[in-house]
N, C-alpha and C positions, 0 to 999 in steps of 0.2 A: 427355269433350271438354275442351279447354283453355279455351275461351270459348264461351258460348252467345249468339249474336246474336238479337235480338228479331225482326228481319225482314231482307229482302234489301237494303234501303236502307242499313242499318248495315254490311253486308258490303261493299257498293259504295263507301261512304265511306272505309272503311279501305283498300280496294284502290286508290282514287284517290290517297290519301295516300302509299301505297307507290310508286305510279307517278310521283308528283312527285319522289320520291327515286331514281327509276330502279332500283327493286328488282323491279318487275313490269311487264308490258306487257299491254295489252288486245288480244286477238286479234279478228279479224273474226268475225261470226256466220256459221256454216255454214247452208246451206239446211235449213229445218225446225227450227232451234234457236230456243228462246225467248229465251235470255240469251246475252250475250257470254261467252267463255271468257277466262281470264287465265293467264299463265305467269310464272314467276319468272326473274330474270336473275342469280341468285346464282352460276351456273356458266358465265356467258357468254350469248351470243345463243341463243335457242331455235331448234331445228330445226323448220321449218315444213313442211307438206305441199308437195309439188312443184306440184300444180295445185289451185287453189281451186275450190270449188263454183260460185262466180260465173263463173269462166272456162269451166267445163264447160257451164253452162246458157246462157251468152250467146254461145258459139261463139268465144271469144277465142283468140288465137294462143298456143299453149302455149310457144313460144320466148320470146315477150315476157313471159309470166307467169313463166317460169323466171328470166329476167333480172331482173325486178322483185323477185321473192322473194329472189334471191341478193343484190341490192343492199340490200334491207331487212335481211337477216340480217347482212350485213357492217356496216351502219350500227349495228345494235344491239350488235354485238360491239365496235365502236370506241367507242361510248358507254360500255359497261361497262369497257373498258380505261381510258378517260379518267377515269372515276369512281374507279377503283382507284388511278390515279396521283394524283388529287386527295386521296384519303384517306391516302396515304402521307406527305403533307407534315406 
């Protein structure tokens, strides 16, 4: 291993620091999962599942969920592009 964390709190602290720099993003918990998942933004916005577990269990409209997920993905992509532009200065 590159680095051995002593506990989960240490991992989350580092991930929160990366999130403040828009290098990673915290994903919603899926049904039955104990911890949040994280994904990097190094190659642009993450491709998220089309329908979330929340929508399936609550009977939410799949069209609305798809539109929200599309908007979220586009927002993450725009943030990553903006950060790349800032870093080129």
